[in-house]
C-alpha positions in Angstrom: -53.8 36.8 -19.3 -55.3 38.1 -22.2 -53.4 40.7 -24.9 -55.6 42.5 -27.3 -55.7 46.1 -29.1 -58.2 48.7 -29.3 -58.6 51.5 -32.2 -61.3 54.7 -32.5 -60.5 54.1 -36.7 -58.9 58.0 -36.4 -59.4 59.9 -39.3 -57.1 63.1 -38.2 -55.0 64.7 -40.3 -51.4 63.5 -41.3 -48.9 65.2 -39.0 -46.5 65.5 -41.9 -48.6 65.7 -45.0 -51.4 67.4 -43.4 -53.5 64.8 -45.6 -56.8 63.0 -44.2 -57.5 59.6 -44.6 -60.9 58.9 -46.0 -63.7 57.6 -43.9 -63.7 54.2 -46.2 -60.2 54.0 -46.0 -59.4 53.9 -42.9 -62.6 51.6 -42.3 -60.6 49.0 -44.5 -57.1 49.6 -43.0 -58.7 48.5 -39.4 -59.9 45.5 -40.9 -56.7 44.9 -41.9 -55.3 45.5 -38.4 -57.8 43.4 -37.2 -56.5 40.2 -39.4 -53.2 40.9 -38.3 -53.9 41.0 -34.7 -55.1 37.6 -35.0 -52.6 35.9 -37.1 -49.8 37.1 -34.5 -51.7 35.4 -31.9 -53.3 38.5 -30.0 -56.6 37.5 -27.9 -59.1 40.7 -28.5 -59.3 43.6 -30.9 -62.0 46.5 -29.8 -63.8 49.1 -31.6 -65.1 52.1 -30.1 -68.0 53.7 -31.3 -67.7 57.5 -32.2 -69.8 60.0 -33.9 -67.6 62.8 -35.0 -65.8 63.7 -38.0 -62.2 62.3 -36.6 -63.4 58.9 -36.3 -64.5 56.4 -39.1 -66.4 53.7 -36.8 -70.0 54.9 -35.6 -71.4 51.3 -35.7 -68.1 49.0 -34.1 -70.4 45.8 -34.8 -70.4 46.2 -38.6 -66.6 46.7 -38.8 -66.0 44.0 -36.4 -68.4 42.0 -39.0 -66.3 42.6 -41.7 -63.5 41.4 -40.3 -65.3 37.9 -38.3 -64.9 35.8 -41.6 -61.4 36.8 -42.1 -60.3 35.9 -38.7 -60.1 32.4 -36.7 -59.9 32.7 -32.7 -59.4 36.6 -31.7 -62.5 38.1 -30.1 -64.3 41.0 -31.1 -65.6 43.2 -29.3 -67.2 47.1 -29.0 -64.5 49.6 -26.8 -67.3 51.0 -25.9 -70.8 51.1 -27.2 -72.7 54.2 -26.0 -75.3 52.4 -24.5 -77.0 55.6 -23.0 -78.4 56.5 -26.3 -78.3 53.5 -28.1 -81.3 51.2 -28.6 -80.3 47.8 -26.3 -82.5 45.8 -28.3 -80.7 47.1 -31.5 -77.3 46.7 -29.6 -78.1 43.2 -28.8 -79.2 41.8 -32.4 -75.8 43.7 -33.5 -73.5 41.7 -31.4 -75.6 38.1 -31.4 -75.2 38.7 -35.1 -71.5 39.2 -34.9 -71.3 36.3 -32.7 -72.8 34.0 -35.4 -70.5 35.3 -38.1 -67.7 35.1 -35.9 -68.8 31.5 -34.5 -69.2 32.6 -30.8 -66.3 35.5 -30.4 -68.5 38.6 -29.9 -68.3 40.8 -26.8 -69.8 44.0 -26.0 -67.9 46.8 -23.6 -70.9 49.1 -22.5 -70.0 52.5 -21.5 -70.8 56.4 -21.3 -68.3 57.3 -23.8 -66.0 60.5 -23.7 -68.1 62.2 -26.0 -71.9 63.6 -25.9 -72.0 63.9 -29.7 -74.5 60.4 -30.0 -77.1 62.3 -27.3 -78.2 65.0 -29.8 -77.8 62.8 -32.7 -80.5 60.1 -31.9 -82.5 62.7 -29.6 -81.4 62.3 -25.8 -81.2 64.6 -23.1 -78.1 64.5 -21.6 -79.9 65.5 -18.1 -81.3 61.8 -18.4 -77.8 60.5 -18.6 -77.5 58.5 -15.6 -81.0 57.1 -16.0 -80.3 56.2 -19.8 -77.6 54.0 -18.6 -79.2 52.3 -15.8 -82.4 51.4 -17.7 -80.2 50.0 -21.0 -78.3 47.9 -19.2 -80.8 46.7 -17.1 -82.9 45.8 -20.7 -79.4 44.5 -22.3 -78.8 42.1 -19.4 -82.4 40.9 -19.7 -81.9 40.4 -23.3 -79.2 38.2 -22.8 -80.7 36.0 -20.2 -84.2 34.9 -22.4 -85.2 34.6 -25.7 -88.6 36.6 -24.5 -88.5 39.7 -22.9 -91.0 41.5 -21.0 -89.8 45.0 -19.6 -90.9 48.6 -19.1 -88.6 51.6 -18.3 -89.3 55.4 -18.4 -87.5 56.5 -21.5 -87.7 53.4 -23.9 -91.1 51.9 -25.1 -92.2 48.8 -23.0 -91.6 45.2 -24.2 -94.5 43.0 -23.6 -93.4 39.2 -24.3 -91.2 39.8 -27.3 -88.7 37.7 -28.6 -85.4 39.1 -30.0 -83.5 37.7 -32.7 -81.1 36.2 -33.4 -79.9 34.6 -30.8 -76.1 34.6 -30.0 -74.2 31.7 -30.6 -72.4 31.9 -27.0 -74.8 30.8 -24.0 -74.8 34.2 -22.6 -72.9 36.8 -24.6 -69.9 38.6 -23.1 -71.1 42.1 -21.4 -68.4 44.0 -19.6 -68.9 47.2 -18.2 -66.0 50.2 -19.3 -65.2 52.6 -17.1 -63.0 55.9 -16.9 -62.3 55.2 -13.4 -65.3 56.5 -11.4 -66.1 54.4 -8.0 -69.6 54.4 -8.9 -69.0 52.7 -12.0 -66.4 50.0 -10.2 -69.5 49.4 -8.0 -72.1 49.0 -10.7 -70.1 46.5 -12.5 -69.4 44.9 -9.2 -72.8 44.4 -8.2 -74.0 43.4 -11.4 -71.2 40.8 -11.5 -70.1 42.0 -15.0 -66.6 42.0 -15.9 -64.5 45.5 -15.6 -62.7 47.4 -18.4 -61.2 50.6 -17.2 -59.5 53.4 -19.1 -56.1 53.7 -17.8 -54.8 56.6 -19.7 -53.3 58.6 -17.1 -51.1 58.8 -13.8 -50.1 55.7 -12.6 -51.8 52.7 -13.2 -51.1 51.2 -9.7 -53.2 54.1 -8.5 -56.5 52.1 -10.2 -55.8 49.0 -7.4 -58.1 50.3 -5.0 -60.6 50.6 -7.2 -60.4 46.9 -8.3 -60.7 46.1 -4.9 -63.8 48.3 -4.4 -65.2 46.3 -7.6 -64.2 43.0 -5.9 -65.7 44.1 -2.9 -68.9 45.0 -4.3 -69.0 41.8 -6.6 -68.7 39.8 -3.2 -71.2 42.1 -1.1 -73.6 41.4 -4.0 -72.9 37.1 -3.7 -70.9 36.9 -7.1 -68.1 34.6 -7.5 -65.0 37.1 -7.7 -62.6 34.2 -8.8 -64.6 34.5 -12.1 -64.4 38.3 -12.5 -62.3 39.4 -15.0 -60.6 42.9 -15.1 -59.2 44.7 -18.0 -56.8 47.7 -19.2 -57.6 50.1 -21.9 -54.1 51.8 -22.1 -52.6 53.9 -24.7 -49.6 52.3 -26.6 -47.1 51.7 -29.2 -44.2 49.3 -30.0 -40.9 49.3 -32.0 -37.9 47.3 -32.1 -36.3 49.9 -30.1 -37.4 51.9 -27.2 -36.3 55.8 -28.6 -37.4 55.0 -31.7 -40.8 54.1 -30.7 -41.2 57.4 -28.7 -40.0 59.7 -31.2 -42.6 57.7 -33.8 -45.6 58.1 -31.5 -45.1 61.3 -30.0 -46.4 63.5 -32.9 -49.2 62.1 -33.4 -49.9 61.6 -29.7 -49.3 65.3 -29.3 -51.2 66.2 -31.9 -54.3 64.1 -30.8 -54.2 65.2 -27.1 -53.6 68.8 -28.1 -56.7 68.5 -30.3 -58.8 67.0 -27.9 -57.2 69.6 -25.0 -58.6 72.3 -26.6 -61.9 71.0 -26.5 -61.6 70.0 -22.7 -59.3 73.0 -21.7 -56.3 70.4 -20.8 -52.7 72.0 -20.2 -50.2 72.0 -23.3 -49.2 68.5 -24.1 -45.4 68.2 -24.9 -42.6 66.0 -25.2 -41.9 66.4 -21.4 -45.5 65.1 -20.3 -44.9 62.2 -23.0 -41.6 61.4 -21.5 -43.0 61.4 -18.1 -46.3 59.0 -18.9 -43.9 56.5 -20.4 -41.5 55.7 -17.6 -42.0 52.8 -15.7 -44.8 53.9 -13.2 -46.8 55.9 -16.1 -49.5 55.2 -18.2 -48.1 55.0 -21.8 -46.9 51.8 -22.9 -44.4 53.0 -25.3 -41.3 51.5 -26.0 -39.3 47.7 -27.4 -40.8 44.5 -26.8 -39.1 44.1 -23.1 -40.1 47.4 -22.1 -43.5 47.3 -22.7 -43.9 43.7 -21.5 -42.8 44.3 -18.3 -45.2 47.2 -17.7 -47.9 45.1 -18.6 -46.7 42.3 -16.0 -46.3 45.1 -13.5 -49.9 45.9 -14.4 -51.0 42.4 -13.9 -49.1 41.9 -10.7 -49.9 45.2 -8.7 -53.4 46.0 -10.1 -55.0 43.1 -10.8 -55.6 43.4 -14.4 -56.1 40.2 -16.4 -56.8 41.8 -19.9 -54.8 44.5 -21.4 -55.9 46.2 -24.3 -53.4 48.8 -26.3 -54.7 51.7 -27.9 -53.0 52.4 -30.9 -53.1 54.9 -32.8 -54.0 57.9 -30.7 -54.0 60.0 -33.5 -53.5 58.8 -37.4 -50.7 57.4 -38.0 -49.3 55.7 -41.5 -50.8 52.4 -41.3 -47.6 50.6 -41.9 -46.5 51.7 -38.4 -49.6 50.8 -37.0 -49.2 47.3 -38.7 -45.7 46.5 -37.3 -46.9 47.8 -33.7 -49.4 45.1 -33.5 -47.0 42.6 -35.1 -44.6 43.2 -32.5 -47.4 43.0 -29.8 -48.6 39.8 -30.6 -45.1 37.9 -31.7 -42.5 39.5 -29.1 -44.8 41.1 -26.1 -47.5 38.6 -25.8 -45.3 35.8 -25.3 -43.4 37.8 -22.7 -46.3 38.5 -20.8 -48.2 35.2 -21.1 -44.7 33.4 -19.9 -44.2 35.4 -16.9 -47.4 35.4 -15.9 -48.1 31.6 -16.0 -44.6 31.4 -13.7 -46.1 33.9 -11.1 -49.6 32.4 -10.9 -48.0 29.3 -10.6 -45.9 30.4 -7.6 -48.8 31.9 -6.1 -51.1 29.0 -6.1 
């Protein structure tokens, strides 16, 4: 069971002061967060690609590369790479470079992303959304398979027996499929035999169990070894010494972030009752003291089949020191509890 963190490197105004942290400062802070996550024994840190004023990481590979020589064992991944509007050759080169700097700790989580700003920015048509992703993942996998590639698609210029460099340190650079929870994306990941990470950010996490089973069924149908496949969760959370302290600390920024997105997408107003409902044991918010958060993650492993849990913190701008403390508690208090109980449970299942 892997435990880690995801960040979108948020730069929204501070809830109390209204001050906006600069992109440069926030990028430097997230490098410190990655270094701390490594030091406290977490397994993975992911940076999400965005092209908006309120997020600072348009190039996850560059941010992760800044942290790579300062860390020793933590895996470094995008979360996600918006593959439909990216050149797969450049994506592969960037993460192969990161793999070299980190000595074999790079990963890619490829997905569609939850925003569309990258499409007009890079000159892509949203009407080609599906075709672009399908072609790009096909090419990305070919780049992983061999040094020289011949490929032709409908949107990108063809490649005729050309080498792509540098090559990664790992024999097979890990590529995950990121999904918001659609059956189509789960089936696609299963048919390709790729690990799947689900954005479990609302409702009851146990409702994702049938989706995981569908993913495994598709993988079996395609002839892949299901026992080797991994399933991850990207879930919003925050850890503090006391559950009510965690909730009171995390709510203001979460409310601000949810209502900002809500205005763009027509969501209902997000209030404290919505927040408190979501942090119940069966809810999708992993907010509380270490024992509370650990037990929710254990429940997710046992009842949904998640083998990697990535806590998305913060949802909106929070003081850097509070984020650092949450990461520290996740690594030193939550992760050991989860690993110990899951190891016992798995031993009993054998």
